[in-house]
C-alpha positions in Angstrom: 74.6 73.6 102.7 76.9 76.1 101.1 80.7 74.9 101.0 82.8 76.6 103.9 85.4 77.9 101.1 83.9 79.2 97.9 87.0 77.9 95.6 85.7 80.1 92.7 85.5 83.5 94.7 87.5 86.5 94.5 88.8 86.1 97.8 90.1 82.2 97.2 92.3 83.5 94.1 93.6 86.5 96.0 94.7 84.1 98.7 96.6 82.3 96.1 98.1 85.6 94.6 99.1 86.4 98.4 100.8 82.8 98.3 103.0 84.2 95.5 103.7 87.4 97.4 105.0 85.5 100.3 107.5 83.7 97.9 108.6 87.4 96.8 109.1 88.4 100.3 111.2 85.2 101.3 113.5 86.2 98.4 113.6 89.8 99.7 111.7 91.3 96.6 108.8 93.7 97.1 105.9 91.3 98.0 103.4 91.2 95.0 102.1 88.2 93.9 99.7 87.3 91.0 97.6 84.5 89.4 95.7 84.1 86.3 92.4 82.2 86.3 90.5 80.9 83.2 87.1 79.0 83.8 87.9 78.5 87.5 91.6 77.1 87.2 94.5 78.8 87.8 96.5 78.6 84.7 99.5 81.0 85.7 101.4 82.1 89.0 104.2 84.5 89.5 105.8 86.8 92.0 107.7 89.8 91.9 111.3 88.9 90.5 113.0 92.4 89.6 116.0 91.9 91.9 116.3 88.1 91.4 116.1 88.4 87.5 118.0 91.9 87.5 115.1 92.9 85.4 113.1 96.1 86.0 110.2 94.5 84.0 109.9 91.5 86.0 106.9 92.6 88.2 104.5 89.8 89.1 101.8 90.8 86.6 104.4 90.6 83.6 105.6 87.4 84.5 102.2 85.9 85.1 100.9 87.3 81.8 103.8 85.7 79.8 103.1 82.4 81.7 99.4 82.6 81.0 100.0 83.1 77.3 102.4 80.2 77.2 99.9 78.2 79.0 97.1 78.8 76.3 99.3 79.1 73.4 98.0 82.6 72.5 98.9 86.1 73.5 94.8 86.9 74.0 93.8 86.1 77.5 90.2 86.5 76.6 87.8 85.0 79.4 90.7 85.3 82.0 90.9 87.1 85.4 94.1 88.5 86.5 94.5 88.6 90.4 97.1 90.7 91.8 98.0 91.8 95.4 98.6 95.3 94.3 97.2 97.8 91.8 99.0 97.3 88.6 101.7 100.1 87.5 101.3 101.9 83.9 103.7 99.3 82.6 101.9 96.1 83.8 98.6 98.1 83.0 99.6 98.6 79.6 100.5 94.9 78.9 97.3 94.0 80.6 95.4 96.1 78.2 97.1 94.3 75.1 96.7 90.9 76.6 92.9 91.5 76.9 92.0 89.7 80.1 88.2 90.0 80.9 88.9 91.2 84.5 91.6 92.4 86.8 91.1 92.2 90.5 93.9 93.8 92.9 94.4 93.7 96.6 95.7 97.4 97.6 95.5 100.4 95.8 98.7 102.3 95.0 97.4 105.8 94.8 101.0 107.4 93.6 101.7 104.8 91.2 98.6 102.7 90.5 97.1 102.7 86.8 93.8 101.0 87.5 92.4 103.9 89.3 95.1 105.3 91.2 96.2 108.2 89.6 95.3 107.1 86.2 93.1 104.3 85.1 94.5 102.8 81.8 92.2 99.6 82.2 88.9 100.7 82.4 88.5 104.4 81.5 90.6 105.2 78.4 88.8 105.3 75.4 91.8 105.5 72.8 92.8 101.8 74.2 91.8 98.9 72.2 90.4 97.0 75.4 88.7 97.8 78.7 89.1 95.3 81.7 86.4 95.1 84.4 88.4 96.1 87.6 87.5 95.0 91.0 89.7 96.6 93.8 90.3 96.1 97.7 89.9 92.2 97.5 91.9 91.3 100.8 93.3 94.7 100.5 94.1 94.9 104.2 96.2 91.7 104.3 98.0 92.7 100.7 98.9 96.2 102.2 100.1 94.8 105.4 102.6 92.6 103.7 104.0 95.3 101.8 104.0 97.6 104.8 105.8 94.9 106.7 108.4 94.5 104.0 109.3 98.0 103.8 109.5 98.7 107.5 112.0 95.7 107.8 113.9 97.3 104.8 114.2 100.7 106.6 115.0 98.8 110.0 117.9 97.0 108.1 119.1 100.2 106.5 119.0 102.1 109.8 121.1 99.4 111.6 123.6 99.5 108.8 122.9 96.2 107.6 123.6 95.5 104.0 120.8 95.1 101.4 120.1 91.5 101.0 121.1 90.7 97.5 120.1 87.4 95.5 122.6 86.0 93.3 122.0 82.9 91.2 119.0 81.8 93.5 121.1 82.3 96.7 121.0 85.3 99.2 
């Protein structure tokens, strides 16, 4: 009999990335989450922390890449898979190429700013780069997109009602 939940499936690991995205949402960050998996085990987790850390490079993917490199003791993330709830931007895609994971799996596409097939594909189809990643798009895409849409809908409503933008300072809202 097959297990009810396949703990090695893309859906399972994307669910874990969605858990990280919910952490971002709770911190009033754009809700994007990422996990990095090697040999069926999560070695790194991260969520978007641009506002929290006041760092434009603190995207979920960037933080997860750094955590995975620390966990492995190597900058090369060979035989790893990055799961992220939204298609990586050019900055993140560039870092991904340099870290060399085998695969990138993302939830919802970003047609305007995505660099894994949105308006450009830096991960799979750019011959001058030193590495290519297998890309799987659309895993739990509706759920990933729904969370982002809900976040921005709420932000627009706060703005419309004249509410100040929530700010995070030293871990407090």
